[in-house]
N, C-alpha and C positions, 0 to 999 in steps of 0.2 A: 586491504586495509583500507584503501579508499573507498571501497563499497560499502563496507560497515561503515565508516564514518559518514556518508552519503546516505542511508539509511536512518543512521542514527537523527543528521539532521533534518529529514526529513518527519519522523517520529516528534521529533521535539516543537517543528514547526506547525505539526498537525494537533498535537495537545495544547499548544497555545493558541490556535484558531479555535478550537473546543471549549477554552476557559473562555475567551471573549465572547462564544457564541451565548453559553451557559450565562455569562452577566445579561446578556440582553434576554434572560426569561425565555430564550428556546432551547428547554431541556432535552425533549428527545432529540431535537438536532445535535444538540451538542454530544449527545453520547454515542450518537451514530459517528459523528466526527472525529471523535475520541476512538471506536473499535476502528474506524479506517487508519486512524495513526499508530496505532499500535502494531499493526502487521508487521511493518518494515522491520520493527525493532525485534519482533517474534522470529520472523526470518532468519535475522542476523545470531539472535541467541541460541536457534536450532543449529545452524550450521550451513543451513540453504545459500545463504549468499555467498558463502565462500566455496561452495561446492561449483554455484552457478560463473563465479567467478572464475575460477579455474577453468571451469569448460568453455566458457566462452573465449579465453585466450590461448585455448591449447589446441594446435594446429592437426593433434592427432583425433581430437573429439570432435572437430569442423572434418577432418576428412571420412571420419566413424559417420557422422550423419550425410556425408556425400555419397557412401557406401548402400548407408539406409535407404537416399533418395533413388537411387539408382537400382536398387531391387524393387521397390515400390512399382518405378516405372516398367521393370520387365514384367511383374506380376500384373500389371494393367493391361500392359499391352498381350499379354497371352489370353489375358480373359475377354478380349473384345476381340481376339483372333477367334477364338473358340465360339462366340456368340454369332460369330459373321459366318461362321462355316456350319452350324448348327449344332455344336456340342463340342466333347472327346471326340478319339477316335473310334474308342469304345461304344459311343452311345451312339455313333453313326452307324458301327457293322451293326448294330441291335436294331435298330431302327430298319436299315435295308432288311434283314431278316427277315424282319414284321412285315414288311411289303412286300416280299415274295410270299410269303406264308398267309394269306388271308383269314384262313382257317383256325390260325393260333393268336385268334382272338379272345380276351378274357372271357369267361362264361357269363352269360346274360345280355351279351352285347352283341345285336342282330348288324349285317352288314348292311352300309347304306344303300337304298335302291337309286340306279342309275339312270332307269329305262325309259322310255317316254310317259309311261304314267307319273311320273314325280315332277313332272313341269308343272307348272301354274298354269290355267287355261288361256289369261291373257298375252302370255308370251310365247311367240313362237322358236319352233326348233330353230336352231343356229342353220346356216347353207351350208351345203358340205365343203371341203374344201377344193374340191375338182370345179366346182362351178366360181363364174366371173363374179362377185358379189357388188357390184358398183350400182344397184339400184338402192341401196337404203342411202349413199352419197349421196346421189342424183335425188332423193328425196329430201334429203336436208337441204342441198344447195336448193333446191326448188321453193321451198318454204321460206329462204330466207331472200328469197328474190336474185338470187346468183343465177 
């Protein structure tokens, strides 16, 4: 009841402002203001305001919104975890099987060449893991005068 009264008052005030604006010969603005002023009364007449008022003051409706919020948080959490892990369990198994069988590549796709010939000429091959590779660090430190 109160919500309908407030909407009716807002519509009446808006139509009054539209009339004043039209009196000042700003007809386009007056029509736009009148259109905005008719929206609240239209919502009252369709019953939307009553439905919203019943929903806003209903503890059951707020509990329902809370449940929907929890469900949304759970969905988003599971999506984030799936992305971090690299997909669903089914997708990870399929990727592991494909990695185990390189000959299972789609037709027309060749396996990448990882030999020494695929390396650009200006980049040296990395040193083997067993060697002491402090020469790079020493060169950088000498370059900076340290």
